[in-house]
C-alpha positions in Angstrom: 0.0 0.1 0.0 3.0 2.2 1.0 6.4 2.2 0.1 9.8 3.3 0.8 12.8 2.9 -1.3 15.9 4.1 -0.3 19.1 4.7 -2.4 22.7 6.4 -2.0 24.5 4.1 0.2 28.0 2.9 -0.9 31.5 2.8 0.4 33.4 6.1 1.0 36.5 6.9 2.7 36.7 8.9 6.0 35.9 12.5 5.7 33.5 11.9 2.6 30.3 12.4 2.1 27.5 10.6 0.8 23.7 11.8 0.2 21.0 9.1 0.9 17.2 9.4 -0.6 14.0 7.8 0.4 10.9 8.2 -1.7 7.7 7.2 -0.5 4.9 5.7 -2.6 1.5 4.5 -3.1 -2.0 5.6 -1.5 -0.5 8.5 0.5 -2.5 11.1 2.1 0.1 12.9 4.1 3.6 12.1 5.5 4.2 13.1 9.1 7.5 12.4 10.6 10.4 11.0 8.9 13.3 9.6 10.0 16.8 8.1 9.5 17.8 5.2 11.6 20.9 2.9 11.5 21.9 -0.5 12.5 25.2 -2.0 12.8 25.8 -5.6 13.5 25.6 -6.9 16.7 24.4 -3.5 17.7 21.0 -2.0 18.4 18.8 0.2 15.5 19.6 3.5 16.6 17.6 6.7 15.7 20.2 8.9 13.4 17.8 12.0 12.6 14.1 13.0 12.2 12.1 15.7 10.7 8.5 16.9 11.4 6.1 17.8 8.4 7.1 21.1 9.8 10.5 21.1 9.2 11.6 20.7 12.6 14.7 18.5 12.9 17.0 16.5 15.4 19.8 14.7 15.7 21.5 11.9 17.8 24.6 13.8 19.2 27.1 11.7 17.4 25.9 13.4 14.0 25.5 17.1 14.8 27.2 19.1 12.4 28.1 16.4 10.1 24.4 15.0 9.2 21.3 17.1 7.6 18.3 15.9 7.4 15.8 17.4 5.0 12.6 16.6 3.0 10.7 17.5 -0.1 7.0 17.4 0.6 6.2 17.7 -3.1 7.9 14.6 -3.8 7.4 12.8 -0.7 11.0 12.2 -0.2 13.4 12.5 2.7 17.1 13.0 2.2 20.3 12.6 4.7 23.3 14.7 3.7 26.1 13.0 5.2 29.4 15.0 5.5 32.7 14.1 7.3 31.9 10.6 7.6 33.6 8.3 10.0 34.3 4.9 10.2 31.7 4.5 13.2 29.0 5.7 10.7 29.2 2.3 9.4 26.1 0.7 9.3 22.8 -0.3 7.4 20.5 2.7 7.3 16.4 3.1 7.5 14.0 5.3 6.5 11.0 5.3 8.5 7.8 7.9 8.0 4.9 7.6 9.7 2.0 7.7 7.2 -2.1 8.2 6.8 -3.1 6.7 3.9 -5.8 7.7 1.5 -8.2 5.4 3.1 -6.9 7.3 6.3 -5.4 4.2 7.6 -2.0 5.0 9.9 0.7 3.5 9.1 4.6 3.2 10.1 6.4 2.6 7.5 10.1 1.3 6.7 12.5 1.3 4.2 14.3 -1.8 2.8 17.8 -0.5 4.0 21.0 0.9 2.7 24.4 -0.1 3.4 27.0 2.5 4.1 30.4 1.7 4.6 33.3 4.0 5.7 37.0 2.8 5.5 39.7 4.3 7.4 
């Protein structure tokens, strides 16, 4: 009914940059808060950044000043610009969105994940 498709992951050297994209599609009436999570092997999934429908943002302390979350509501897309990447940023990154469908069902939707690998 609603899908999130991520792109932009890959391999980058420490200090480099990547831009992740997550596009929502399907029977969407409204998208509320969108967020990026990440999970490294053996670790719990952690919230990296979130952005409300009004544009208010929050970041985990470890990425403040380096990552920027943004959204294009007309395209139902959220982005994560990652600068000055560090090896500890290596993880699978997952997009998340709170959605109301055109049938007025409330859903929380997850993307498939995209791998970010930062080499030192």
